[in-house]
C-alpha positions in Angstrom: 9.9 -49.7 -38.1 7.2 -49.2 -35.4 6.6 -45.6 -34.3 7.5 -46.3 -30.7 10.9 -47.8 -31.7 11.6 -44.8 -34.0 10.8 -42.4 -31.2 13.0 -44.3 -28.8 15.9 -44.0 -31.2 15.5 -40.4 -32.0 14.7 -38.9 -28.6 17.3 -38.8 -25.8 16.6 -40.7 -22.6 15.4 -38.5 -19.7 18.6 -39.4 -17.7 20.8 -38.4 -20.6 18.9 -35.2 -21.2 19.2 -34.3 -17.5 23.0 -35.0 -17.5 23.3 -32.8 -20.6 21.4 -30.0 -18.8 23.6 -30.3 -15.8 26.8 -30.2 -17.9 25.7 -27.0 -19.6 24.8 -25.3 -16.4 28.1 -26.4 -14.8 30.1 -25.1 -17.7 28.2 -21.8 -17.5 28.8 -21.6 -13.8 32.6 -22.1 -14.3 32.7 -19.6 -17.2 30.8 -17.0 -15.0 33.4 -17.5 -12.3 36.3 -16.9 -14.7 34.7 -14.2 -16.9 33.3 -12.2 -14.0 36.9 -11.3 -13.0 37.0 -9.0 -16.1 34.4 -6.6 -14.6 35.9 -6.8 -11.1 39.4 -5.8 -12.4 37.9 -2.9 -14.4 35.9 -1.6 -11.4 38.8 -2.0 -9.0 41.4 -0.2 -11.2 39.5 1.8 -13.8 38.9 5.0 -11.7 42.4 4.8 -10.2 44.1 4.5 -13.6 41.8 7.3 -14.9 42.7 9.5 -11.9 46.4 8.9 -12.7 46.3 9.3 -16.5 43.4 11.6 -17.2 44.1 15.2 -18.2 41.4 16.3 -15.7 40.2 14.8 -12.3 36.6 15.0 -13.6 37.5 12.4 -16.2 38.7 9.8 -13.6 35.7 7.5 -14.0 35.4 8.0 -17.8 37.0 4.6 -18.5 34.4 2.8 -16.4 31.7 4.8 -18.1 33.0 3.8 -21.5 33.1 0.2 -20.2 29.4 0.4 -19.4 28.7 2.1 -22.8 30.4 -0.9 -24.4 28.0 -3.2 -22.5 25.1 -1.2 -23.9 26.0 -0.9 -27.5 27.2 -4.5 -27.8 24.1 -6.1 -26.2 21.8 -6.0 -29.2 24.6 -7.2 -31.7 25.3 -10.1 -29.3 21.7 -10.9 -29.1 21.5 -10.9 -32.9 24.5 -13.2 -33.2 22.9 -15.6 -30.6 19.6 -15.6 -32.6 21.2 -16.3 -35.9 24.1 -18.6 -35.0 23.4 -19.8 -31.5 24.4 -18.6 -28.1 27.8 -20.3 -28.1 28.9 -18.2 -31.1 28.1 -15.1 -29.1 29.9 -16.5 -26.1 33.1 -17.1 -28.0 33.0 -13.7 -29.6 32.7 -12.2 -26.1 35.7 -14.1 -24.7 37.7 -12.9 -27.7 36.8 -9.3 -26.6 37.9 -10.3 -23.1 41.4 -11.2 -24.3 41.5 -8.0 -26.4 40.6 -5.7 -23.5 43.4 -7.2 -21.4 46.1 -6.7 -24.1 45.0 -3.2 -25.0 44.7 -2.0 -21.4 48.2 -3.3 -20.6 49.6 -1.6 -23.6 47.9 1.7 -22.6 49.4 1.5 -19.2 52.9 0.9 -20.7 52.5 3.9 -23.0 50.8 6.1 -20.3 47.9 6.7 -22.8 44.6 7.6 -21.1 42.6 7.5 -24.4 43.9 4.1 -25.4 42.9 2.8 -22.0 39.4 4.3 -22.6 39.2 2.7 -26.0 40.2 -0.7 -24.5 37.1 -0.5 -22.3 34.7 -0.9 -25.2 35.6 -4.6 -25.9 35.7 -5.0 -22.1 32.1 -3.9 -22.0 31.2 -6.2 -24.9 32.7 -9.1 -22.9 30.7 -8.2 -19.8 27.4 -8.0 -21.8 27.9 -11.5 -23.1 28.8 -12.8 -19.7 25.5 -11.5 -18.3 23.6 -13.4 -21.0 24.8 -16.6 -19.4 21.9 -16.4 -17.0 19.4 -16.6 -19.8 21.3 -19.3 -21.5 21.0 -21.4 -18.4 17.2 -20.8 -18.4 17.1 -22.0 -22.1 18.4 -25.5 -21.3 16.2 -26.3 -18.3 12.5 -26.9 -17.8 10.2 -23.9 -16.8 10.0 -25.0 -13.2 13.8 -25.0 -12.8 14.7 -21.8 -14.7 15.0 -19.4 -11.6 17.3 -22.0 -10.0 19.4 -22.4 -13.1 19.8 -18.6 -13.4 20.7 -18.4 -9.8 23.3 -21.2 -10.1 25.0 -19.4 -12.9 25.0 -16.1 -11.1 26.5 -17.9 -8.1 29.6 -18.5 -10.1 30.3 -14.8 -9.5 31.3 -15.7 -6.0 34.5 -17.1 -7.3 34.9 -14.1 -9.6 34.5 -11.9 -6.5 37.5 -13.7 -5.0 39.6 -14.1 -8.2 39.2 -10.5 -9.4 40.4 -8.6 -6.4 43.2 -11.1 -5.6 44.3 -10.9 -9.2 44.7 -7.1 -8.7 46.4 -7.4 -5.3 49.0 -10.0 -6.4 49.8 -8.6 -9.9 49.4 -4.8 -9.6 53.1 -4.3 -8.8 54.7 -7.0 -10.9 55.7 -4.7 -13.7 57.2 -1.6 -12.0 56.7 1.3 -12.6 53.6 0.4 -14.6 50.9 -0.1 -12.0 48.3 -2.7 -13.1 50.0 -3.5 -16.4 50.6 -7.2 -15.4 47.0 -7.3 -13.9 45.5 -6.8 -17.3 47.7 -9.4 -18.9 46.6 -11.9 -16.3 42.9 -10.9 -17.0 43.5 -11.7 -20.7 44.8 -15.1 -19.8 41.7 -15.8 -17.6 39.4 -14.8 -20.5 41.2 -17.3 -22.8 40.6 -20.0 -20.2 36.9 -19.1 -20.0 36.7 -19.6 -23.8 38.0 -23.1 -23.5 35.3 -23.9 -20.9 32.6 -22.5 -23.2 33.6 -24.6 -26.1 31.9 -27.6 -24.4 28.5 -25.8 -24.0 25.8 -27.4 -26.2 22.6 -25.4 -26.4 19.7 -25.8 -28.8 20.2 -24.2 -32.2 17.9 -21.4 -33.2 14.6 -22.6 -34.7 12.8 -21.3 -37.7 10.3 -19.6 -35.4 13.1 -17.9 -33.4 14.6 -16.6 -36.6 11.2 -15.1 -37.5 11.2 -13.3 -34.2 7.6 -13.6 -33.0 5.5 -10.6 -32.0 6.6 -7.0 -32.8 8.6 -5.5 -29.9 6.1 -2.7 -29.6 3.5 -5.2 -28.5 5.8 -6.7 -25.9 6.9 -3.3 -24.6 3.3 -2.3 -23.8 3.0 -5.1 -21.2 2.9 -3.5 -17.7 4.9 -6.5 -16.3 7.7 -6.0 -18.8 7.8 -2.2 -18.1 8.1 -2.9 -14.4 10.8 -5.6 -15.0 12.9 -3.1 -17.0 12.5 -0.3 -14.5 13.5 -2.5 -11.6 16.4 -4.0 -13.5 17.6 -0.5 -14.5 17.4 0.9 -11.0 19.1 -2.2 -9.4 22.0 -2.2 -11.9 22.2 1.6 -12.2 22.6 2.2 -8.5 25.0 -0.7 -8.0 27.2 0.6 -10.8 26.7 4.3 -9.8 27.9 3.7 -6.2 30.5 1.0 -6.9 32.2 3.1 -9.6 32.8 5.9 -7.2 33.6 3.8 -4.1 37.3 2.8 -4.8 38.2 6.4 -5.7 36.2 7.7 -2.7 38.1 5.4 -0.4 41.4 6.6 -1.9 40.4 10.2 -1.4 39.5 9.4 2.2 43.1 8.2 2.7 42.3 4.5 2.9 45.0 2.1 1.4 44.5 0.4 -2.0 44.5 -3.0 -0.3 41.5 -2.0 1.8 39.7 -0.8 -1.4 40.5 -4.2 -3.1 39.2 -6.1 -0.1 36.1 -4.0 0.2 35.4 -4.6 -3.5 36.0 -8.3 -3.1 33.4 -8.6 -0.4 31.0 -6.5 -2.5 31.3 -8.8 -5.5 30.9 -11.9 -3.2 27.8 -10.3 -1.8 26.5 -9.7 -5.3 26.7 -13.4 -6.2 26.6 -15.5 -3.0 22.9 -15.0 -2.4 22.3 -16.7 -5.8 22.7 -20.0 -4.1 19.2 -19.5 -2.7 17.7 -16.5 -4.6 16.1 -18.9 -7.1 14.3 -20.7 -4.3 13.1 -17.5 -2.8 11.7 -16.3 -6.1 9.9 -19.6 -6.5 8.4 -19.4 -3.0 7.6 -15.7 -2.6 7.4 -14.5 -6.2 9.7 -12.2 -8.2 8.1 -8.9 -7.2 8.6 -9.4 -3.5 12.3 -10.4 -4.0 12.8 -7.2 -6.2 11.2 -5.1 -3.4 13.6 -6.7 -0.8 16.5 -5.8 -3.1 15.5 -2.2 -3.4 15.2 -2.0 0.4 18.7 -3.3 0.8 20.1 -0.8 -1.7 18.5 2.0 0.3 20.0 0.6 3.5 23.4 0.6 1.7 23.2 4.3 1.0 22.0 5.0 4.5 25.1 3.2 6.0 27.4 5.1 3.7 25.9 8.4 4.8 26.5 7.5 8.4 30.3 7.7 8.1 33.4 7.4 5.9 35.7 4.9 7.7 36.5 1.4 6.4 33.6 -0.3 8.2 31.0 2.1 6.6 32.4 1.5 3.1 32.6 -2.3 3.5 29.1 -2.7 5.1 27.6 -0.4 2.5 29.2 -2.3 -0.4 28.0 -5.7 1.0 24.4 -4.5 1.4 24.6 -3.0 -2.1 25.8 -6.3 -3.5 23.0 -8.3 -1.9 20.4 -5.7 -2.9 21.6 -5.9 -6.5 21.4 -9.7 -6.5 17.7 -9.7 -5.3 16.7 -6.8 -7.5 18.5 -7.9 -10.7 17.7 -11.6 -10.5 14.1 -10.8 -9.6 13.7 -8.5 -12.5 15.3 -11.1 -14.8 12.7 -13.6 -13.7 10.0 -11.1 -14.5 11.4 -10.8 -18.0 11.1 -14.5 -18.5 7.3 -14.2 -18.0 7.0 -11.5 -20.7 8.0 -13.3 -23.9 7.2 -16.5 -25.9 10.0 -19.0 -26.6 10.6 -17.7 -30.1 11.0 -14.1 -28.8 13.5 -14.8 -26.1 16.8 -13.5 -27.6 15.2 -10.3 -28.9 13.4 -9.5 -25.7 16.2 -10.5 -23.4 18.8 -8.5 -25.4 16.4 -5.5 -25.5 16.0 -5.6 -21.8 19.8 -5.7 -21.2 20.3 -2.9 -23.7 17.9 -0.6 -21.8 19.5 -1.6 -18.5 23.1 -1.0 -19.6 22.3 2.1 -21.6 20.7 3.8 -18.6 23.5 2.5 -16.4 26.0 4.3 -18.6 24.4 7.6 -17.7 24.9 6.8 -14.1 28.6 6.0 -14.7 29.2 9.3 -16.4 27.5 11.2 -13.6 29.2 9.3 -10.8 32.7 10.6 -11.3 31.7 14.3 -11.7 29.4 14.1 -8.7 32.1 12.6 -6.5 34.8 15.1 -7.4 32.5 18.1 -7.3 30.1 17.4 -4.4 31.6 14.4 -2.5 30.7 10.9 -1.5 27.5 11.9 0.4 26.0 13.5 -2.7 26.5 10.2 -4.7 24.7 8.3 -2.0 21.9 10.8 -1.4 20.8 11.0 -5.0 20.3 7.2 -5.1 17.0 7.5 -3.2 15.2 9.1 -6.2 15.4 6.1 -8.6 14.7 3.8 -5.7 11.4 5.6 -5.1 10.5 5.3 -8.9 11.1 1.5 -8.9 9.1 1.0 -5.8 6.2 3.0 -7.3 6.3 0.8 -10.4 6.1 -2.4 -8.4 3.1 -1.1 -6.5 1.3 0.1 -9.6 1.8 -3.2 -11.4 0.6 -5.1 -8.3 -2.6 -3.0 -8.2 -3.1 -3.5 -11.9 -2.8 -7.3 -11.7 -5.2 -7.3 -8.7 -7.8 -5.3 -10.6 -7.5 -7.6 -13.6 -7.8 -10.8 -11.4 -10.9 -9.2 -9.7 -12.4 -8.4 -13.1 
């Protein structure tokens, strides 16, 4: 058989390959929309449930902190599963955790058990960690020039999650009186199961021999200034988003605002987190990831400034919206920087390490958020955010100067 004929039979046609790529990205977008409701439900209800069931008010945000710890400790195992068995295996394991968190949380509310509710947050965090890897999976199945847009498209699925999650809470929280939110977590488990069905159709490349080998030592990759900057900016963007959002629902409740207002504020916050993804990829391609990260850090600073200006509904809502857009620019920009720091065979190791550092640091912020709010108030939570913002800005400037010096040399 001639070589050209053999190649034609073994390689997919460009149109078929493009259709396959679009199918994968579309399924990841839908799965992001469904699975993102898990985190929204936890953030909307976790501190309130904690304040109701915890033996001490200082422990009110402990469930959310454990949720973030679950994200951190499960990131590396999820990356290892993806490297050995493929990303789809990790996805389905994550959705199983999503069903588990809903069932355990509902049981904890029926029993009035604070500690069981805290334990349920660990698989919830595992689910959230796997969901955030969807953005890198989308980059895997597209060409280099389309990767920022593919990541943005998947993150844009969170817009639906921003609507589904809060509405899920609003319409189910009182369905099982007197157990507030018990029906909500059962509904969340059902949504996670639906997400698993969508992910069954995702077809991503299987791990290659070079990927299983792992590539360069992580110590070499960690010494890259661009990677260090990407991690710092990713950490600060996610840390402050989580730090402020964790405390916001309880702060609104302590200010006498109704639960419905808190749910709606959180809904617009999550929409603001993901809606810019429709164009963030194009902005990164046009202006470069460092400039988009800098814009995100500036918006997070503006969010804290608005919150410090007052404590009525408008200040909370505007602050949360600015926080969401700032997180989108900062986190997606930092993720794009990470893509430039590894070879193809190193992707799952480097990406999971990046997320592990981000979520591990974020957990510290979650633990501090509740105690700061109950001890010193909402203004203290906002004021302290300017310290890590200054650190991330300095890292961007130093890296830009370093790259300029190398180009000049």
